[in-house]
C-alpha positions in Angstrom: -102.2 107.2 227.8 -99.4 109.7 228.0 -97.2 109.1 225.0 -94.4 111.1 226.6 -93.7 113.1 223.5 -93.5 116.5 225.2 -90.5 118.4 223.9 -89.7 115.8 221.2 -88.8 117.2 217.8 -90.7 115.8 214.8 -90.5 116.4 211.1 -93.7 115.7 209.1 -93.3 116.5 205.4 -96.3 117.0 203.0 -98.4 118.1 205.9 -100.6 120.8 204.5 -103.6 118.5 204.3 -104.7 114.9 204.5 -102.8 112.3 206.5 -99.7 114.5 206.9 -101.6 117.3 208.5 -103.5 114.8 210.8 -100.2 113.4 211.9 -98.8 116.8 212.7 -101.9 117.6 214.7 -101.7 114.4 216.7 -98.0 114.9 217.5 -98.6 118.6 218.4 -101.4 117.7 220.8 -99.0 115.2 222.5 -96.5 118.0 223.1 -94.1 117.5 220.3 -92.4 120.4 218.5 -93.3 119.9 214.8 -91.6 120.9 211.6 -94.0 120.9 208.7 -93.5 121.4 205.0 -95.4 121.5 201.7 -94.8 122.9 198.2 -97.6 125.4 198.8 -96.5 128.1 201.2 -99.9 129.5 202.0 -101.3 126.0 202.6 -98.6 124.9 204.9 -98.8 128.2 206.9 -102.6 127.6 207.3 -102.0 124.0 208.4 -99.3 125.1 210.8 -101.7 127.6 212.4 -104.1 124.7 213.1 -101.3 122.7 214.8 -100.3 125.8 216.8 -103.9 126.1 218.1 -103.2 123.0 220.2 -100.4 124.8 221.9 -97.6 123.2 219.9 -94.5 124.9 218.7 -94.4 124.7 214.9 -91.9 125.4 212.2 -93.5 125.7 208.7 -91.6 125.8 205.5 -92.3 125.7 201.8 -90.3 122.7 200.5 -90.6 120.1 197.8 -89.4 116.6 198.9 -88.5 115.6 195.4 -85.7 118.1 195.6 -82.6 117.1 197.6 -81.7 120.7 198.4 -85.2 121.3 199.9 -84.9 118.3 202.1 -81.5 119.4 203.3 -82.9 122.9 204.0 -85.8 121.4 206.0 -83.6 119.3 208.2 -81.1 122.2 208.7 -83.9 124.6 209.7 -85.4 122.1 212.1 -82.1 121.5 213.7 -81.3 125.2 214.0 -84.8 125.9 215.5 -85.2 123.0 217.8 -81.7 121.6 218.3 -82.1 118.2 216.5 -84.6 115.6 215.4 -86.2 112.8 217.4 -89.0 111.7 215.1 -89.4 111.5 211.4 -92.6 110.7 209.6 -92.0 110.2 205.9 -94.7 111.3 203.6 -95.2 112.7 200.1 -98.0 113.0 197.6 -98.7 109.9 195.5 -97.7 109.3 191.9 -100.4 109.7 189.2 -102.9 107.0 188.6 -102.6 104.8 185.5 -101.6 101.5 183.9 -98.3 100.3 182.5 -98.8 101.5 179.0 -99.3 105.1 180.1 -95.9 105.8 181.6 -92.6 106.6 180.0 -89.1 106.7 181.5 -89.7 110.3 182.8 -92.9 109.2 184.6 -91.0 106.3 186.3 -88.2 108.6 187.3 -90.5 111.2 188.7 -92.3 108.5 190.8 -89.0 107.2 192.0 -87.9 110.7 193.2 -91.2 111.5 194.8 -92.0 108.2 196.6 -88.7 106.4 197.2 -85.8 108.8 197.0 -87.6 111.4 199.2 -87.7 108.7 202.0 -84.0 107.8 201.4 -83.0 111.5 201.6 -85.1 112.3 204.6 -83.8 109.3 206.6 -80.2 110.0 205.5 -80.6 113.5 206.7 -82.0 112.8 210.2 -80.0 109.7 211.2 -76.9 111.7 212.4 -79.0 113.8 214.7 -80.9 110.8 216.1 -77.7 108.9 216.8 -76.2 112.0 218.5 -79.4 112.3 220.7 -79.3 108.6 221.7 -82.1 107.3 219.5 -85.2 108.2 217.6 -88.2 106.9 215.7 -89.0 106.8 212.0 -92.5 106.0 210.7 -92.9 105.6 207.0 -96.4 106.3 205.5 -97.0 103.9 202.6 -100.2 102.4 201.2 -102.2 99.2 201.3 -100.6 98.6 197.9 -97.5 97.2 199.5 -99.5 94.1 200.5 -102.3 94.1 197.9 -101.6 96.0 194.6 -104.2 98.5 193.7 -105.6 98.5 190.2 -104.7 101.6 188.2 -101.9 102.6 190.6 -98.9 100.9 189.1 -96.3 103.6 190.0 -97.5 103.7 193.6 -97.6 100.0 193.9 -94.0 99.6 192.8 -92.4 102.5 194.6 -94.2 102.1 197.9 -93.1 98.5 198.0 -89.5 99.8 197.8 -90.1 102.0 200.8 -91.4 99.1 202.8 -88.3 97.1 201.9 -86.1 100.0 202.8 -87.7 100.4 206.2 -87.5 96.7 207.1 -83.8 96.6 206.1 -82.8 99.7 208.0 -84.6 98.6 211.1 -82.0 95.9 211.4 -79.1 98.2 210.7 -79.8 100.9 213.2 -81.5 99.0 216.0 -78.2 99.2 217.9 -78.4 103.0 217.8 -81.8 102.8 219.5 -83.5 104.0 216.4 -86.8 102.3 215.5 -88.3 102.2 212.0 -91.8 101.1 211.2 -94.2 101.2 208.3 -97.8 102.3 208.5 -100.3 101.1 205.9 -103.5 103.2 205.5 -106.5 101.6 203.8 -109.3 103.8 202.5 -108.9 106.9 204.7 -111.1 109.9 203.9 -108.6 112.3 202.4 -108.4 114.5 199.3 -106.0 111.9 197.8 -108.6 109.2 198.2 -111.3 111.4 196.7 -109.0 112.1 193.7 -108.3 108.4 193.2 -112.0 107.5 193.4 -112.7 110.1 190.7 -109.9 108.7 188.5 -111.2 105.2 188.8 -114.7 106.4 188.1 -113.5 108.0 184.8 -111.5 105.0 183.9 -114.4 102.6 184.3 -117.1 104.9 183.0 -119.2 105.0 186.2 -120.0 107.6 188.8 -118.0 108.2 191.9 -120.6 106.8 194.2 -120.4 103.5 192.4 -116.7 103.4 193.0 -117.1 104.4 196.6 -119.8 101.7 197.2 -117.5 99.0 195.7 -114.7 100.1 198.0 -117.0 100.1 201.0 -118.1 96.5 200.2 -114.5 95.4 200.6 -114.1 96.9 204.1 -115.5 94.8 207.0 -116.1 97.9 209.1 -118.2 99.4 206.3 -116.7 102.9 206.2 -113.7 104.9 205.2 -111.3 105.7 208.1 -110.9 109.0 209.6 -107.5 110.8 209.4 -107.3 111.1 213.2 -107.6 107.3 213.5 -104.6 106.9 211.3 -102.6 109.7 213.0 -103.1 108.2 216.5 -101.3 105.1 215.5 -98.5 107.0 214.0 -98.1 109.0 217.2 -98.0 105.8 219.2 -95.3 104.2 217.0 -93.3 107.5 217.3 -93.4 107.3 221.1 -91.5 105.4 223.7 -94.7 103.5 224.4 -93.8 101.5 221.3 -90.2 101.1 222.4 -90.1 97.3 221.5 -91.7 97.7 218.1 -89.3 98.0 215.1 -89.4 96.7 211.6 -93.2 96.2 211.8 -95.8 97.0 209.2 -99.0 98.2 210.8 -102.3 98.3 209.0 -105.0 101.0 209.7 -107.6 99.8 207.2 -110.8 98.7 208.9 -110.0 95.1 208.0 -109.7 95.7 204.2 -106.5 93.9 203.5 -107.0 90.2 203.3 -103.4 88.9 203.6 -102.3 87.0 206.7 -99.1 89.0 207.0 
C-alpha cells in the first residue's frame, strides 16, 4: 500500500532510539522528510544517518522537549528547512518508575513537563503551519497505562492519561481544519525503555529479569514482545491520508495484552 507520504514533512522528537527512531525510519522509507531530535547530539546524528540510508531527507537537532525554547527552535528549524509541517508524532522519554510515596512536588512537576507539557507545546507550535497548509496529522505516542494502569509507573500512568484526554479533545476542535489527531498505545514492545522497566520491576520485587519478562509474556496472547517496526507501521498509516477518516481514535499495538473492551 502506498501511503502517499512522499514529500510530506514530519517531526519526530525523542527519536535517537526505540519507538521514536522506528517511527522516523518508517516515515522516511515512505518518502517523508523527517525532522528528528534528542538531547544527545551524537545519538541523534547516528539515528538520522540510519534514516538517511533509506533515501530520506533528514534534519537532526539536539533538543530537549522539556524546554519550551528547544521545542520552538525545533519547529522553526523544520519550517525553515522544509517549508512547514504536515505530520507531528509526539514522543518523549518516560518518567521514572516508582510508587506514590517516592515522589515529591519536583518529581511531579518534572513528569508534567516531560510527558504532558511537551505534547501541548509541540502541538501548539505546529498547528499554525498545518492550518496554513490545509491540514495535517498528529499521532501521540502514549502507553498501555492509559487503559490499564501499570504497577510501579504512577507518574507515567497519570501524565499519559492526560495526553490521551488532550488528543481526544483537540480532535474535535480542529477537525474542521482537516487536522486529525490520534493516540497510539504500545504494549510490551522490545525497546531499551522496556528493558529498563523490566529491570526496575525485577529489583523492586527481588526477582531476576527473566522472571519479570516471563510474567509479562504470560499476559500477552501472542506470546511475545512486539517489534518496533510493527508499532511504527501503524503510526505511519495513521499519519497518512490512507487514514483520512480516522480521528480521535486510540489504537492499541499490544499483541492482545490490554483486556478492556474500549
